C-alpha positions as CSV (number, residue, x, y, z in Angstrom):
1,X,31.8,-100.2,4.5
2,X,35.6,-101.9,4.1
3,X,35.6,-105.7,3.0
4,X,38.5,-107.9,4.3
5,X,40.4,-109.6,1.4
6,X,38.7,-112.9,2.4
7,X,35.0,-111.5,3.1
8,X,35.6,-110.0,-0.6
9,X,36.8,-112.9,-2.1
10,X,39.5,-110.6,-3.9
11,X,41.8,-112.4,-6.5
12,X,44.8,-111.9,-9.1
13,X,45.2,-111.4,-12.1
14,X,42.2,-110.1,-13.4
15,X,39.3,-112.1,-13.5
16,X,42.4,-114.9,-13.6
17,X,41.1,-118.5,-15.4
18,X,41.2,-120.3,-11.7
19,X,37.9,-118.5,-11.1
20,X,35.3,-121.2,-11.4
21,X,33.0,-120.6,-14.6
22,X,29.8,-120.0,-13.0
23,X,31.6,-117.5,-10.9
24,X,31.0,-113.3,-11.9
25,X,33.9,-111.4,-11.5
26,X,34.3,-107.0,-11.1
27,X,36.9,-105.6,-11.7
28,X,37.4,-102.5,-9.9
29,X,40.8,-100.3,-11.4
30,X,41.9,-97.6,-9.7
31,X,45.8,-95.8,-9.7
32,X,47.1,-98.5,-8.1
33,X,45.9,-101.0,-10.1
34,X,42.8,-103.2,-9.5
35,X,40.4,-106.1,-7.2
36,X,38.8,-108.3,-8.1
37,X,36.1,-109.1,-6.3
38,X,33.9,-112.8,-7.2
39,X,31.2,-114.3,-6.3
40,X,29.0,-117.2,-6.9
41,X,25.1,-115.4,-8.2
42,X,23.5,-117.3,-6.4
43,X,25.0,-117.5,-2.4
44,X,23.6,-114.6,-1.1
45,X,27.0,-113.7,1.3
46,X,28.8,-113.9,-2.4
47,X,26.7,-111.8,-4.2
48,X,25.3,-108.7,-1.2
49,X,29.3,-108.5,-0.5
50,X,30.4,-108.4,-4.3
51,X,27.1,-105.9,-4.6
52,X,28.2,-103.1,-1.6
53,X,32.0,-103.3,-3.8
54,X,30.0,-102.0,-6.4
55,X,27.6,-99.8,-4.8
56,X,31.4,-97.8,-2.6
57,X,32.3,-97.6,-5.9
58,X,29.5,-96.0,-8.0
59,X,29.6,-93.6,-4.5
60,X,32.8,-92.6,-5.7
61,X,31.9,-91.8,-8.6
62,X,32.7,-94.6,-10.3
63,X,31.1,-95.7,-14.3
64,X,30.1,-99.9,-13.9
65,X,29.8,-101.6,-17.8
66,X,28.3,-105.0,-18.3
67,X,31.6,-107.1,-20.0
68,X,30.1,-109.7,-23.4
69,X,32.6,-112.5,-22.7
70,X,35.1,-111.5,-25.3
71,X,35.6,-109.2,-22.9
72,X,35.9,-106.9,-26.1
73,X,33.1,-104.4,-25.6
74,X,30.5,-104.1,-22.3
75,X,27.2,-101.7,-22.1
76,X,27.4,-98.9,-18.5
77,X,25.0,-100.2,-15.8
78,X,23.7,-98.5,-12.6
79,X,22.8,-100.8,-11.0
80,X,24.1,-104.1,-9.7
81,X,23.2,-107.6,-11.5
82,X,24.4,-110.5,-9.8
83,X,24.0,-112.3,-13.0
84,X,26.4,-109.9,-15.7
85,X,28.7,-112.0,-15.5
86,X,32.0,-109.8,-15.9
87,X,31.8,-106.4,-14.3
88,X,34.9,-103.7,-14.8
89,X,34.1,-100.4,-12.7
90,X,36.5,-97.6,-13.5
91,X,37.1,-94.0,-11.9
92,X,36.0,-90.5,-13.8
93,X,37.8,-89.3,-16.1
94,X,39.6,-85.8,-14.3
95,X,40.8,-83.3,-17.1
96,X,43.3,-80.6,-17.0
Protein backbone atom coordinates (compact mmCIF):
# COMPACT_ATOMS: atom_id res chain seq x y z
CA UNK A 1 0.00 0.00 0.00
CA UNK A 2 1.33 3.43 -0.92
CA UNK A 3 0.44 6.35 1.33
CA UNK A 4 -0.29 9.81 0.01
CA UNK A 5 1.67 12.73 1.44
CA UNK A 6 -1.39 13.78 3.43
CA UNK A 7 -2.04 10.26 4.80
CA UNK A 8 1.59 9.79 5.85
CA UNK A 9 1.96 13.27 7.40
CA UNK A 10 5.24 13.71 5.52
CA UNK A 11 7.42 16.41 7.02
CA UNK A 12 10.72 17.99 5.96
CA UNK A 13 13.49 18.47 7.05
CA UNK A 14 14.23 15.48 9.32
CA UNK A 15 11.91 15.67 12.35
CA UNK A 16 11.65 19.45 12.09
CA UNK A 17 11.25 21.59 15.20
CA UNK A 18 7.75 22.64 14.12
CA UNK A 19 6.52 19.06 14.70
CA UNK A 20 4.91 19.24 18.15
CA UNK A 21 6.86 17.49 20.89
CA UNK A 22 4.07 14.97 21.48
CA UNK A 23 4.51 13.76 17.89
CA UNK A 24 6.77 10.84 17.14
CA UNK A 25 8.81 10.62 13.93
CA UNK A 26 9.70 7.80 11.54
CA UNK A 27 12.67 8.74 9.34
CA UNK A 28 13.06 6.64 6.20
CA UNK A 29 16.46 6.99 4.53
CA UNK A 30 17.03 5.81 0.96
CA UNK A 31 19.16 6.58 -2.09
CA UNK A 32 16.99 9.58 -2.96
CA UNK A 33 17.21 11.21 0.46
CA UNK A 34 14.70 10.73 3.25
CA UNK A 35 11.02 10.77 4.04
CA UNK A 36 9.47 11.53 7.41
CA UNK A 37 6.24 10.24 8.84
CA UNK A 38 5.08 11.89 12.06
CA UNK A 39 2.30 10.68 14.29
CA UNK A 40 0.63 11.35 17.62
CA UNK A 41 0.89 8.13 19.70
CA UNK A 42 -2.64 8.78 20.98
CA UNK A 43 -4.20 9.09 17.49
CA UNK A 44 -5.09 5.59 16.16
CA UNK A 45 -5.28 6.71 12.50
CA UNK A 46 -1.85 8.36 12.61
CA UNK A 47 -0.36 5.36 14.43
CA UNK A 48 -1.79 3.02 11.79
CA UNK A 49 -0.30 5.09 8.94
CA UNK A 50 3.12 5.10 10.62
CA UNK A 51 2.90 1.37 11.39
CA UNK A 52 2.07 0.63 7.74
CA UNK A 53 5.06 2.67 6.54
CA UNK A 54 7.26 0.84 9.08
CA UNK A 55 5.98 -2.54 7.83
CA UNK A 56 6.55 -1.61 4.19
CA UNK A 57 10.17 -0.73 4.96
CA UNK A 58 10.78 -3.95 6.88
CA UNK A 59 9.32 -5.85 3.94
CA UNK A 60 11.91 -4.20 1.68
CA UNK A 61 14.76 -5.29 3.97
CA UNK A 62 15.23 -2.05 5.91
CA UNK A 63 16.62 -2.12 9.46
CA UNK A 64 14.79 -0.11 12.14
CA UNK A 65 16.42 1.71 15.05
CA UNK A 66 14.72 3.38 17.98
CA UNK A 67 16.83 6.50 18.56
CA UNK A 68 17.55 8.20 21.87
CA UNK A 69 16.44 11.82 22.13
CA UNK A 70 20.02 13.06 21.60
CA UNK A 71 20.14 11.17 18.28
CA UNK A 72 23.59 9.77 19.03
CA UNK A 73 22.66 6.20 19.87
CA UNK A 74 19.95 3.80 18.87
CA UNK A 75 18.78 0.27 19.43
CA UNK A 76 17.65 -2.03 16.63
CA UNK A 77 13.96 -2.91 16.81
CA UNK A 78 11.95 -5.47 14.87
CA UNK A 79 8.43 -4.33 15.71
CA UNK A 80 6.75 -0.94 15.61
CA UNK A 81 6.52 0.95 18.90
CA UNK A 82 4.17 3.96 18.68
CA UNK A 83 5.81 5.44 21.80
CA UNK A 84 9.42 5.14 20.55
CA UNK A 85 9.61 8.86 19.81
CA UNK A 86 12.02 8.60 16.89
CA UNK A 87 12.55 5.61 14.61
CA UNK A 88 15.21 5.57 11.91
CA UNK A 89 14.78 3.18 8.94
CA UNK A 90 17.93 2.35 6.97
CA UNK A 91 18.16 0.21 3.82
CA UNK A 92 20.31 -2.90 3.82
CA UNK A 93 23.88 -2.27 2.72
CA UNK A 94 24.86 -3.80 -0.60
CA UNK A 95 28.44 -5.02 -0.90
CA UNK A 96 30.41 -5.13 -4.06
